[in-house]
N, C-alpha and C positions, 0 to 999 in steps of 0.2 A: 747778857753782857757781859763784857770785858772787867764792867769792876767790879761784877759782884764772881767773875772767876779769879779777882787774886786775893793774896791770906793775907792778913792784919796785920804785917811786920811794912808790906807792900804799900797798902791804903794809908797810913801814916807816913811811909816817903812821899808817898805824890803827894798828901795833902804839903809836906815841910814844903816841896819846891814849886808847890802853888801859890804859897805867902810870898817866899821870895820871892820870885817875879813879880807878883804885884806888887812888892814894896820898892823892887828894884825899879819899876815903871813907875808909882811917883813920885821916885826922886830923880828923875830923867823930867819926868815935865815939869819939875819944880824948876832946874837947873835952866830950862828953852823958858820957861817963862819970864827969868830976870828975875829971880827972887833974890835973897840973902847969901850970902857966900853960905856954899854948905855946907852942911857937918854934916861930917861920916856918919854913918848915919852904919850902924852895926848892926846884924841882921844873927839872931844868935841860931841857930841851923842845930837840930839834934842832927847830931851822925846817925844817917843810917846804921838798921839793924838789921840785920837778915834773920827773922824767923823762920825755922824749920821743923816742920811739922813730923813728928814721931810715928810714924804706922802703928797701929794696935797691933797689940800681940797677938800670934797666929796662935787659933785655938786647936787643941789636938783635942782627937775625941776616940777610940777605944774600939774595934769595931767587936763586933760578938766573933766573927768567927773567924777572923785573923786576927797579929801579936803584930802587925805594924802598925804606928799610927797613921790617923788620916789626916790632911794639911790641908788646912782652908785655901782656895786659889784666889787669888783678884778674882774680881768681877769682868769679864770678856774673854777670861785664859781658858784653852779646853780640857772638859769635865775629865780625868780619870779617875780610873774606878781600882779600888787598892788588890795586891794579886790576893784570891781567896784558894788556903790552900783545898785543891780539889782531892777527892774519895779514891785511895785508889781502884781500880777497875776490875771488876772478876770476872774470871770467864762464866759466858753463857755455859748452860749445862745445859744440852740436848734433850727432849721430851724424851724420854724408854717409849718403842712403838706398841703399840696393845700386844696384844697376846693372838699369836693366827690359831685360830681355831681348827684343829683339825678333822679334817671329814675323808675316812675314806673312799677309796675312786674304789669302785667294781674290777678285776679286771674284765683288760676289752675280750670278746670273742675271740680265743682260739684258733685260727685256722694251723696250726700245724702240724707235722706228720701225730702228735698225741692228741686229736682229736678225729684221726678221721676212722671212721667204722666205729666210733665213739657212741653212748651215751650222755654224754654232758651236756647238758643244758647251756653252758657256757658258751660252749663249741658254738651256737647258733641255730639255724635253720637246719631240715632236711636236707641235703642233695644227693642225686649224683653228680660221680666227679672220677673219669669223664660222664658225657651223656650215652646211657645202655644202646639209644636207638629205637625204634619199633619191637614192637612185640609185638612178636609172627602168634596167631590163632590155634587155640587147641581144637583138634581134627575127630569127629567121632562116628564114628560108622556101624548100623548095627543091625542084624539080619536076626531073626524071630523062625524056628521048625517048629510049629504044630509036631505033635505026636499024641494020637488024640488026645484024652485030658493035661496031659503033660506038653508044656513048650519050652523050645528049646532058645536063653539069647546069647546072641555070640555079640561083641563091644570090640573095636579097632576102632583106637587111643592113640592118637601121634600129637604127635608136637614139635613143632622147629628148632627151636628152641631153648626147652626144658625136655625135665627128665618126667618120667610116666610114670606111675606108682599107685597103689592099692591105697595110699595117704584116705581119699576121700571122696567116694561113692554112695550114690541114693537110688535102688533103682525098686520104682510102684507097678505090682503088676495090676493094676486095677479092677482088683475083685475086694481091697479091702484087705493085701495084704501086701508086705515092703520088704525088703533085704537092705536093710545100710552097711556100709564097709563102716570100717576107722574113718572118723573124721575127726581128730582134736589135731588142730592147729596146732604149729610148733610156739613157745613162750619166746612172745616177742618186747623187749622191751623199748620203750619210745628212744625213736636214734636221732641224732643229731650230729650236725657237720655234716660235709664232707664225707661221702662214704663210695667205694668201688664196688662197679656192679659186678657180680660173679660173671664166671663162663658160660658163654652157651654150650646147651647142651640137648640135641635133640634126641626126644623119645617115644616111643612106641610098646606096646601091651594092648594085648587081645586079655579080653575080660569072658567068659561064658556063664550063666547064669540057668539053674532050669527049674519049673515052677511048675506045682499040679493046681490044677482047676478044681475044685467040690466040682461044679456045674460047666454043660458046653454053653458056647454062647461067644458073642464077641466082648474084647475087652480092650483097652487102651492102654498100653505099660509107657509107664514116663520115666525116664531116668535125668540125670545128672552127674557129672564128673569134673572131678575139681584138682587141682595141681598146684593151687598157689599156698597150699597149706604147708608147706614143708620147711620151709625155712622164709626167715625176714630178716630185713626188706626184701622185694623178689623183683624185681622188674619185666620176668617172666613168665610170672606164675596167668594159667587162667580158670575160666571154669568153661562148660557146655552142659546142654540141657537139652531134648529135644522125647517124642515119644513116637512109639508104635504101636499099628492093629494089629492086636490077636484075636484070629478065631479058632476054635477048640469048640469037636464036637468029641 
C-alpha cells in the first residue's frame, strides 16, 4: 500500500495535516450551529520536515585476480564483471613428426644395356631379345660297309642354322664296345635378362668310324650326335639319335 511505501517524515506530515483538517471541520460545524462567538483556534502545526535517507555506504571487495575494486550495484542494475588480467598466450608448438624408418628398397630389375647378355639375377628372367625364330633340326645320314669282320661307318651330319663339330658324339657298335667322342659341355653360368640370339650358321660334317667284330653275326649299332654343347645359351642346338643293322661274316 501507499502508506507502507512512505518514509517516517512523510508519515508525520500526513498525520499533522489530518489533525488540522479535523479541527477546521469541527470549528466550521460549531459556527454553522450558532454557538457562541467563535474563538480563534490556534492549531499548532509543526513545520513539515523533509527527511532524507542516506544510502548505505558502498562496500568494496578486492578480487583475488584483479587490482580493481568491485562495486556493489543497486538491485536491478545489470551485472558487470570486473576485468581480469589475461595471461599472455604462448605460441603453440607443433609436435615433432615421428622419425621415419628408412627401409632400403632393392633396385628394380635393370633392363638397360648393362643387363643384356648378363648373368645378374637383378636383370630378371632370361629371355631372347629379339626372338631367334624356329630351330632347324639336326639331320644325320649313316652308311655302313662290312668288310669281313670289320665294318666301316660313315655319318653325314647337317644342321641348317648351327655349326657341326666333334664336340659331342657317341657310337655303340652293338657288341658291347663303344666309341665316344669328347662331350664336354661349355661352362654355362645362369643367364638373366635379355639376350641377343647368336647369328645362324649352317653346319655340315662327315664322320667315319671303323670297328672290328670278334665274331661274325648281325649287330645293331646305335649312334648319337649333339651340337647343343658348344655354347650357352644356344637357341639353335640339337641332338639326333638313331640305329643301323650291321651284318659281319
